[in-house]
N, C-alpha and C positions, 0 to 999 in steps of 0.2 A: 625442315623448313618452317613448320609451325612454331618450333621453339625459338627460331631466329626472329620471327615476327613478334612473338610474345615478349622476348627480351628487349627488342627495339621499342615496342609500345611501352613497356615498363620504364625504359630509359627516357623516352620522350615525355612521359607523364611526370617522371621525377624532375626533369628540367623545368617543366611548367610550375611545379610546386615550389622549387627552390631557385627560380630564375631571378634575374636582377630587377624585375618589375615589382617584386615584393620587398620593400625596405622595412626592416624591423627597427623601431625607434630605440635608441640607447638612452637610458635615463641615468643621470648622475646626481647623487645627493650632494648637498653642500658639505664640505669637509668639516670635521671637528677641529676646534681650536687646540693648540698645544697645551698640555697640562699646566706649565708654569704661568701661562697667561690667564688661567682660570682660578688661580689660588686667591684666597682672601687677602686683601692688603693688611699690612701690619698697622696696628693702632698707634697713634701718636701718644707719646708720654705726657701726661698732664704735669704741670709744675706744681710740686707740693705746696700746699697753702702755708706751711710754716717755713718755706724757703725765704731767707733774708739776705743771703749773700749773692753777690753779682756772679760769682763763679758757678753757683748752682743754676742760675738763669742761663748763663752762657753754655753750660754743659747740656742742659735740657734743649736749648735751641739748636745746638749742633747735632745732637742725636735726632731730633725731629726733622731737621733740614735734610739729613741723610736719608731718613725714611721717606720724606717727601720726594726727593730726587729719584729714589728707587721706584716709587710708585709712578712718577712722571714718565720714567723710561719704559716701564711696563705698559703704561697707557699708550705711549707712542708706538711701541712694538705691536700692541693689539690693533691699533688703527692701521698700521702698515700691513699686517697679516690679513686683516679683514678685507681691506681694499684690494690687495693683490689676489686673494682667493675669490672674491666677488667678481672681479674682472675676468679671471680665468673661467669661472663657472658660467658667466654670461656668454663668453665666447664659445664655449664648448656646447652649451645647451640652447643657446639662442633665446634665452629668457630675458 
């Protein structure tokens, strides 16, 4: 009989310790950005000072325009990623 009382006391005290009235906060860190978004941008090619032909200017402009568009797309992806994850983080943490 004593063992039944002891077991029930242990069970009841365990319920008090782990009951629903004790809520443990869950913390969530802001996620890390994907690696491709963190890479250094490619430098634009300067036009050589001795360039005298229009084809050299056009070729340089075309290459730099491509690099600029790539950087622009990466920038837009970074903004989208950040805004999406910031919103999710705010919703889940209440910050």
